[in-house]
C-alpha positions in Angstrom: 98.0 74.4 93.8 98.5 73.1 90.2 94.6 73.5 89.6 94.8 77.2 91.0 97.8 78.0 88.5 96.8 75.9 85.5 92.9 75.5 85.3 92.4 79.2 83.9 94.4 78.2 80.8 92.1 75.1 79.9 89.6 77.6 78.6 90.2 78.6 75.3 89.1 82.5 76.1 91.6 82.5 78.7 94.6 81.3 76.4 93.5 84.0 74.0 93.7 86.6 76.6 97.0 85.4 77.8 98.4 85.3 74.6 97.3 89.0 73.8 98.5 90.2 77.0 101.8 88.6 76.7 102.2 90.3 73.2 101.3 93.8 74.9 103.6 92.8 77.6 106.5 92.3 75.3 105.7 95.6 73.1 104.4 98.2 75.5 106.9 98.3 78.4 110.1 99.5 76.4 107.9 102.3 75.2 107.2 103.0 78.9 110.9 102.8 79.8 111.5 105.7 76.9 108.4 107.5 78.3 110.0 107.7 81.7 113.5 108.6 80.4 111.8 111.4 78.3 110.0 112.7 81.6 106.7 112.0 79.5 105.3 109.4 81.9 101.8 111.3 82.0 101.6 111.4 78.1 100.3 107.6 78.1 97.6 108.7 80.8 96.7 111.5 78.5 96.5 109.1 75.2 94.4 106.6 77.0 91.8 109.1 77.4 92.5 110.9 73.8 91.6 107.6 72.1 88.2 107.2 73.5 86.4 109.6 71.1 87.8 107.6 68.0 86.8 104.3 69.8 83.4 105.6 70.3 83.2 106.8 66.5 84.2 103.4 65.5 81.9 101.4 67.5 78.9 103.7 66.7 79.6 103.4 62.9 80.6 99.6 62.9 79.4 98.3 66.0 81.7 96.4 68.1 84.4 95.6 65.3 87.8 95.6 66.6 89.4 97.1 63.5 86.9 99.8 63.3 87.2 100.9 66.9 91.2 100.3 66.9 91.5 102.5 63.7 89.4 105.2 65.4 91.7 105.3 68.6 94.8 105.4 66.7 93.3 108.5 64.6 92.0 110.5 67.8 95.2 109.6 70.1 97.5 110.9 67.4 95.1 114.0 66.8 95.3 114.8 70.5 99.0 114.5 70.8 100.1 116.3 67.4 97.5 119.1 68.2 98.9 119.7 71.5 102.5 119.9 70.3 101.2 122.6 67.6 99.3 124.5 70.1 102.2 124.8 72.4 104.6 125.8 69.7 101.9 128.5 68.0 101.2 129.9 71.6 104.5 129.6 73.4 102.9 127.7 76.2 103.8 124.3 78.0 102.7 121.4 76.1 101.3 119.6 79.2 98.9 122.3 79.8 97.6 121.9 76.2 97.7 118.2 76.7 95.5 118.6 80.0 92.9 120.7 78.2 92.6 118.3 75.2 92.5 114.8 77.2 89.6 116.3 79.2 87.7 117.4 76.3 88.3 114.1 74.7 87.5 111.9 77.6 84.0 113.8 77.9 83.4 113.7 74.1 84.1 109.9 74.2 81.7 109.3 77.2 79.1 111.7 75.8 79.1 109.5 72.2 78.8 106.3 74.0 76.5 107.0 76.5 72.9 105.7 75.8 73.8 103.9 72.8 72.3 100.4 72.5 74.7 97.6 72.4 77.6 99.4 73.5 78.7 99.0 76.9 80.7 102.0 78.5 82.3 99.9 81.3 83.8 97.3 78.6 85.5 100.2 76.6 86.8 101.8 79.9 87.8 98.7 82.0 88.1 96.0 79.2 86.6 92.5 79.3 88.7 89.3 79.2 85.7 87.5 77.4 86.0 90.0 74.4 89.6 88.8 73.4 88.5 87.2 70.2 90.6 86.1 67.2 90.3 89.7 65.7 91.6 91.3 68.9 94.2 88.8 69.4 95.5 89.1 66.0 95.5 93.1 66.5 97.6 92.8 69.8 100.0 90.4 68.1 100.4 92.7 65.0 101.0 95.7 67.0 103.8 93.9 68.8 105.1 92.6 65.6 105.4 96.1 64.3 106.5 97.9 67.5 109.6 96.1 68.3 111.3 96.2 65.0 110.4 99.9 64.5 111.6 100.5 67.9 114.8 98.7 67.3 115.6 100.8 64.1 114.9 104.3 65.8 116.6 103.2 69.2 120.0 105.1 68.7 118.4 108.5 67.5 115.7 108.0 70.0 118.1 107.5 72.9 120.1 110.6 71.7 116.9 112.6 71.3 115.9 111.8 74.7 119.0 112.6 76.3 120.1 115.8 74.2 117.4 117.1 72.4 119.5 120.4 71.6 122.1 118.4 69.8 119.7 116.6 67.8 118.3 120.1 66.7 121.5 121.5 66.0 122.8 119.0 63.9 119.6 118.5 61.8 119.0 115.1 63.3 115.2 115.2 62.7 114.4 114.9 66.3 110.7 115.7 65.5 110.5 112.6 63.2 111.7 110.3 65.8 109.5 111.7 68.3 106.5 111.2 66.0 107.4 107.6 65.4 107.8 107.1 68.9 104.0 108.5 69.5 102.7 106.4 67.0 104.1 103.5 68.5 102.6 104.4 72.0 99.1 105.3 70.7 99.1 101.8 68.8 99.8 99.8 72.1 97.4 102.0 74.0 94.8 101.3 71.6 95.8 97.4 71.2 95.3 96.7 74.7 91.8 98.1 75.1 89.8 95.0 74.5 91.3 93.0 77.2 92.3 95.8 79.7 90.1 98.9 78.8 91.4 102.5 77.9 91.6 103.3 81.5 93.9 100.1 82.1 96.0 99.3 79.0 98.5 102.1 80.2 99.0 100.5 83.6 100.9 97.5 81.6 102.9 100.0 79.9 104.2 102.1 82.9 104.3 100.0 86.1 106.8 97.6 84.9 108.7 100.6 83.3 108.7 102.6 86.7 109.6 99.3 88.6 112.3 98.4 86.3 114.3 101.7 87.4 114.9 99.8 90.8 116.8 97.1 89.4 118.9 98.3 86.6 121.2 101.2 85.9 121.2 100.8 82.2 118.5 101.6 79.5 118.7 97.9 78.0 118.7 96.3 81.7 115.4 98.5 82.3 113.8 97.3 79.2 114.4 93.3 79.8 113.4 93.8 83.5 110.0 95.7 82.5 109.1 93.1 79.9 109.9 90.3 82.5 107.8 92.1 85.2 104.8 92.9 82.5 104.5 89.3 81.6 104.6 87.9 85.0 101.8 90.6 86.0 99.8 89.3 82.9 100.0 85.7 83.8 99.5 86.0 87.4 96.7 88.8 87.2 94.9 86.4 84.8 95.3 83.5 87.1 93.9 85.7 90.2 91.2 87.1 88.1 89.8 83.6 87.3 90.1 82.2 90.9 89.0 85.2 92.7 86.4 86.2 90.2 87.3 89.8 89.5 87.9 91.6 86.2 90.8 90.8 84.3 92.2 94.4 83.6 92.4 95.8 87.3 93.7 92.2 88.5 96.7 92.7 85.9 97.5 96.3 87.0 97.2 95.5 90.7 99.7 92.7 90.2 101.9 95.0 88.2 101.3 97.7 91.2 102.3 95.0 93.6 105.6 94.2 91.7 106.0 98.2 91.4 105.9 98.5 95.3 108.1 95.5 95.9 110.4 97.1 93.6 110.2 100.4 95.3 110.8 98.8 98.8 113.4 95.9 98.0 114.9 96.5 94.6 118.6 96.7 94.0 118.5 100.4 93.1 117.2 103.7 94.5 114.8 101.7 96.7 113.7 102.5 100.4 115.8 99.3 101.2 119.0 100.7 99.6 118.4 104.3 101.1 118.2 102.8 104.6 121.2 100.3 104.3 123.6 102.2 101.6 126.4 99.7 102.5 124.5 96.3 102.5 
């Protein structure tokens, strides 16, 4: 049993992957909790597709450079999010419909740019590769976590107020749009930072599944953030162990582990779970 648990982390690339995933596990779930609070859960799914053209352009011009692909992903993700908001305001339509159209175009454009390019593996970009977590990728994940947590702490109060009562923020000149923009930048940074290990299609799983599961364990926002971070860290460690011992890709293993913890929370959590619904007086 000890070999099963510890042997994976005797290898350098597994330790780098663990460090990177733990950094992402600390930074991303608090953002996921706010996405759930703001009823924007699917925004993360939109952004994970929206960053793909930027990552593709970075790979075409600079090869598999983490920094070039990351910068391209950030620019593309912010472009999709801001353009959807601008179109919704200009046309009077719903923002989610604009996001749906833009992310489908972005996904198709990214795949078209990458397909057929020698030296660029589409599956690694979409689904990640734990072997690709080198020192630059690790520094990128740690850097994003180092930026995200202090900035989120600084904007915590206005962001909570803007999430619960945006009308009040607008009426009192509370600059709700500014907090929303800063929040979107943090979400894009976390999505992009995780694509090397987990892929663009998997990095959001570590952001959203622990956040959704945390609702079943705590009533308070701070409690949900702490629970989500704990579940994400557990998913990262257990997913990498399963990936190594069962010879399955790391990204899907981590997300499936997070999904299993969400299913357990949904069934047996102390709040709003199936067990609580069946036995409300227990």
